[in-house]
N, C-alpha and C positions, 0 to 999 in steps of 0.2 A: 754707330751708337749705341750698338747691344739694347736696344730698345728702351734704353733709358732717355730721358728728356733733356735738354743741356738745361741751365739756369736761363738763359735766354728766351728759350722756348715755353717758359713757364709762367704762369700769373703770379704777380705780388698783390693782387687785389683778393678780396674774400668777402664773403657774405653770411654773416651770423646772426641776422636779423631774426630766424626763426627760433633760436635759444635766447633771444635777449629779451627782457621784460622793458615798457615802453617807458616806467619811471623809475629805471633802476639808477643805481649810482653813476652808474656811465652815461646817462643821460644828462643828469645834474650838472656832472662836471663837464660835459660838452657845453651846456649853456654858461658856465662860469667863464669858460676861458673866452667865448664868444661875445661875452658881456665885458670883459676885461678889454678886449681888441674896440670893442664900439665906444668905450669909454675914452679909450686913446685916440680914435679917430676923432669923435666929437669935440675932446679937448684941445685936438690940434685944427679943427674946424675943417676937417675932410668928410667926404660922402662916407657913406657905407652902400651904395646901390650895387657897387660892381663885387660885393663880397657873398660868401655862401657858407652853409654848415653842411656836411654830408657825413652821416655815420653807414660803419660797416661796409665799406668797399675798399678803398687803398687801406685805411686802417679803424681803428675803434671809431675814430671821429678823426674828420679832417676840414682844413679850413681853405677855401677856394677864394681867388682874387680871377676874376672871368670864367675862364675854363683850367684855370691852373693852380695845383697844388702849391700853396705855400707852406701850410703846416700840417704836420701829421701828429697825430695824438695816438698813444697807447696807454689803455687804463686797467690796471691790476687792482682788485678789491682783496688782494690776500690780508688774511691776519698776519701779524708780525712776522717777517721772514728776513733771512741773509741775503747778502747782495748775489750771491751764488744763484738762488731760486729766479732772480730776475736776468739771469745769462741769457736766454734765450729770446726774451721779449726785446732787451738792449740791442744784440744784435741784429734783429728784424728792424728793429727802428734805424740802426745807423746804416744796414745796407740799403733799407727802400730810400734814404736820403740823399743818397749818392749814386742808387740806381740810374743808369743811364738816361732812360727815357723821362725821368722828374727831376734830374739833378739841377738842372740851370734853374728852376722855379721854386724848390724847395728850400725854403730859407730856416727853419725849424724843426727837429723832432722831439716830441715832448714825452715823458715818462711820467705818468701820473699815479700815486700809491694813494691805498687808504691809512698806511701806517708808514713810519720810518724806515728806511732801508739799513740794516745795521751790518757792521763788521766786527765780531766780537762784543757785540752790546753795546758798540759806539755808532752812536748816528752819524750817518753820510750825509753831509750836504754838498761837497765836492766833485764835480764832474771829473776833476783830474784824479783823484783818488781813484773813482768809479773806473775810470781810464786804464789806470794802473794795475788794479787788482783783476780788471776785465780778461785785460791780455795776459795775466799770469796763470790762468784758470785753463784747465782743458777746454778745446772746441765745445761749442755746442752740440746738441743731438740732429742726428739726420732724421728723416723721413721716407717713405715710400714713395712719397705721393707722386706722381708725372703732371699734377696739374698746377700746385702753388710752390714757390719757391719756399724751402725751409731753413730756419736757422744756421744749418751747417754750411749751405750753401751762399747763405747772405756772407757768413764770416769769411770764407774762403774769398768770395768777390771783392770784400773790401780789404782784406790781407794781401792778396794778389796784385790787386789795381793800384796799391798804394794808396788808399782812399781813408786810412785810418785818422789821420789829421783833418782834414776836409769833415770827414762823418762826425767826430767828436766835436768841431767847432759848431756844427748844427743842434749837436745834442743836448739836453737840457731835461733837469728836475723841473717841473712846473712849480713857479713860486706862488703860492697862495696868498702873499703877503707877509710882512715883517720877516722874510727869509725863511718862512714855513715851507717845506717842500713837501706836505703830504695833507691829506684831509680827508678824516676820518668817515666812514657810513655815518655816524651819528651826527655830524657837523656839517654834512654837505648842503642839507637845506637850507641851515641858519647862512652859510656861505655863499651860496647862491642869493638867497634875500639880501644879504649885504651887498652884492653887487647891483641889485636894483635899486639898492637906496643909494648908491654911490652913484649911478645915474643920473637919478632925480637931483642929486646936490650938483652934478657937473651943468644939468641943463637949468639949475636955477629954480627947480621946482619943490625941493627939500622943505624949506621955510614955508612957503604959502600951503603945503598939506599940514605940517606942522599946526600951524596958526589954526587951521581948519577942523583938525583932529582928524585928518583922514590919512595921515601917512601909511600907518599900519594896515588899513584897506586897500589903498593902492598896492602896496608890496604885496600882500596876499593873493590879490587877485591876478596882478602883472606874473608873479611865479604859477599861478595854478595855470595862466593861460599858456605860459611859457611850455609847461610841461604838456598841455594840449595840444601845441603844435608837434612838439615829439611823436605824442602818441597818435596823432593823424599820420605822420610820416610813415612811422613804424607800420601801421595798418596798409598803407597804400604800396609799400614795399613788400608787407605779406602778400597783398591782392595779387601784385604785378609777378611775382614768383609763381602764384597759382596760376598764374595764366600764361608762363612762360614770356613774360614782358623784359626784356633787358634794359629799358629805360632807367637810368638812373636817376634819382631822386635828390632834389637839393631843399635846404630851406632858408631862403634869401635872409640876410641882415637885415632888410628891408621890413621884410615881416616882422622881424623880432623886435626893430626898433618901433613899429607900429603899433606892436603890443606894449611896450613901456609907455608909449606916447598917449594910450588910449585914456579918456576920462571916467574913472570909476565913481563917481560922487554916488551913483545909483549901481547896484550892484546887478552887472549884466546877467541875463538868464543863463549863458553859458556857464557860470561861474559853479553852480550846483554841481554840473554834469561833470565839470574838470576835479572837482573836489570828491566825488565820489569815485571818480576813476583812480583817482593817486589813493585815497584812501584803500579801496578794493586790492590795488596792485602790492601796495605795500603790506598789508596785512597777509596777504597769502604768501607774498614772497619771503617774510619772516616765519610764515607756519610752515613753509617747504623747508628751509634753511634749517630750522629747529629739529624738524622730523628725520632729516638726511644726518644732522648731526648726532642724534640720540640713535639712529639704527648704527652709525659707524662705531658708536662707542659701545654699543651692545654687543655686537660682532668680535670687538676686542676682548670682551670680558667671559663669553660665553662659549662653552668646549662642546656641548651636544650637538650632535649634527643635526638632528630633526629640528630642535630650535633655530640655529644657523640657516637652515634652507627656508623656514619659515620667515625669518627676518630679511633674507635676499628678495623674497616676494613681496614682502612688504615694502622695502626699497626702491623695487622695480616699480610696485605700483603707486609709490608717490612720484616718480618721474612721469608715470602716464598721466595720474593726476594734473602735474604741472601742466604737461603738454595739451591736455582738455581745456584746463581754466584758461590758458594762453589762447588757444583756438577760439575759444568761447567769448573771452575778453576782446578779442582783435576782430572778430566777425559783428559784434553786436554794435548797431549805430547806439547814436545818443539815446534815441526815444526806446530802442530795445533793451537797453541797459538799465534804464530807469524801470522800466516796466519788470527786468528780472529782480530789483531791489525791493519793487513793490510786493511782488510774489512771493520772496524769502522771508519778507516781514509783513504777512498778511494781517498781524493785529496793529499795525500801525498806520493812521490815515491822516496825512497832514498835507496839506497845499503848500510845497515849497516854495512858489511864486510868493506866497503871501507871507511866509515864516521861514525863511533862509537859516533860522538858528536852529531849528528844528533838524537840520541837515543830518546830524550825526546819529540820530534814532535810525536811519537806513543803513548806516556801516556803522554800527558799533561793534568797536575791535573784539571785545571778549566773546560777544554774541556771534559775531564772524567765524572766530574760531571754534566755539562749541555754543551751539551742536552743528553749525552750517557746515564747515570743512572738516571737523570730526565726522560727520555723516558722510558726505563726500569720500573721506578717505575708508571709514569702514564696510561700505557699500557700494563700494566703485563700481564692482563688476555687475552688480542690480540694479544699476541707475539709466533710467532713460535719459540719455544725454541730451536729447529736446525740449523733456519739461521738468529736468531736476527733481523727477520721482523716483524714489526706490519701488521697484515692483516686486509683489512675493504673493503666491497665490492668485493671482490676478487681481491682487488689490494694489491701489496705488498711494504711496506717501509722499506728500509734499514737504521735500527736505526745507527746514525753516530756521530763523534764529532764534527761537522761542524759548526760554531760559527763564522759568518763574524763579524770581530772585528772593521771595517773601516766603520762606520755609519755616514749617513747624519744627519746633524743637523737642529733644528726648528728656526734658525737664521734668522732675517730679511734682513740681507746683500745680496744682491742677487748674488754677485763675490763669497762670501765664500761659501754659497748655492751650487753655481754651481760647485766649486772647490771640494768641499766635497761630492756632488751627482756622481761628476765624479770617486773620487776615491774609493767611494762605489761599483759602477759600476764596474771599472777596478778590485777590489779586488774579486768580485764573479765573474770574469771572469777567472781571474787566478786558484780560485776554480774548475771552470767547466773544464777548459783545464788540471788541475793536474788530474781530474778523467779521462778525456777521454784518456790520456797519460800515465796511468797507467796500464801496464798489468799484475801487480801482482793479479789485482781484477777482470780481463777480464772476468772469467766464473761466477762470483758471479753475475755480472750486468745484466746476460742475462735475469733471470726472477725476475728483479727490476724493478717496475713500478715508483717509486720514492725514493729519498734520504730523511731520516727525519733531520732535521737542526734545531739549536736553533732559528734563525731570518732570514733566507731566505725562500721565498716561491712565488708561483704563475709563476714563472720561470720554464726553462726547460735548459737543456743543451747545446742543440743545439740553441736555442737563443742567450745565451752569445757567443759561438763560431762562429756564423754567425755576430757577432757584433763586434770582439774582432781580433784587428790587429795581434796578436801572433798565430793566427788561421793555419797562412799560415807555422808555425815552425814545424807543424804537417802535411802540404801537402808536405813540401819539404822535411819532413824526410826520409834518405837513407834506412831505415829500412821497407821493404815493409811490415811486419806485425804490426809495430805501425803504418804507412800510412794511411793505410786502417782501423785502429782499432775502429774509431768513425762511420764506415760504418756498422759494425755488431754489436750494440746494439740499444735497442730502444730509442727513445726519452725521457728520464729520467726526471722527474719533481724535483725540491725543494719543500719540505713542511715543513712547522714549526710547532710546537707541537701543538700551538693553532687550526690550522688549521685542525691538525688530531684530534684531540679532536673533533671539529666542525663534521667532516665527521663520525666518530664512534658513536658520539650523533644520527645523522641524520639516520644513519644506523639501530641501534638499536632501534630507535623509529618506523619504517616502516614495 
């Protein structure tokens, strides 16, 4: 065998969990496919107990009946691409669908795309046309892997064993309804919610929920709980991989149906945790992809070698940051995740159980991007990963989401300038008081010398407190621990990103 493994010695399974975000496009597409099948089963009076969903083993996701694979699904979230770009993915699906160990049980092999597949700018919906074009292309690429079967080996397996017709009988572009063969990244959330609504309609629940004004709440709650199932699944897979556990994890259809059948008249406690996880994941994903695209564009435009080296380093760093965030996100349980949100929002103090409508304050998209993610990006090599603080000159600056939106202006009108300046000062005072009154982050402030903000600098909490009339609200507090809270922490300063950069630079050059 010349040291080379044959196709029958290799694995057709794979595991990409380590690089997959729990609330990604792939997870939502998986749930869409599952809900489509659940709706079909329920409509036909059949049970769902024997079915299950599996991510990242046989394929991007698979559906099983008992222990047998009956559907395999590959997901591609490319921007608009021609058919030739999907060549490898299709041959892998074709090969796996007729591979001898699962040939008897796999009924369908689906390809999901975020954009329509095209040939010469013409959208393709016909698998017969895909078949005709695919066999006219050059064979797919090979790889040097001795572990996993590569696209070229699947190609030869299908062709040499006369299985092309059988494989294409199983292959389909997934139909999202009305003949639409793709689902965009922008529409995937709404599409999943439509499937939830379809289930409520099938089981006769939609009309009742509409009459009670609860349909939207139920759909939103079920949606977030389904994402929570995926998130827990990915976390368990991650932990098993770290512990070298080979046990495969599945999500039973019964678990998924139970989420749909739950009564959400009163929002459950888990709701805001799932909401926060989904929002954090989405914001970071978008930030990461935008950074990667920006670096790629700059590299094509810039010729200066020194600048290109710096861009390459920045590109590598954003990948490291992605891995760090994913590791952090995965290992934090619900309680620890909430504590992280409280910590990076030290000026916000609301009881989510009593005021769920305030949930967005902890995951405000713009403030998460700047200063929180921006600070992580700029100071990644100086960050204490355990406590999310930037360390410089033996000082610790807590990374926060604080951005003062009430800024003074360069107007020449003295009255306007005075009014805007007063509003700016009052806004920062409210932020300072919010921090000092917030007992949720009481212990976290003990070792912090400063709080990293987007645009507040050279000020301390006590300076603003001493100037603020609302300070007496703390002094007059009937809660003794809150009343003396400000006396138990050091005088913390505000520092913005630019000032932090200066201090790091000065420290590194000495």
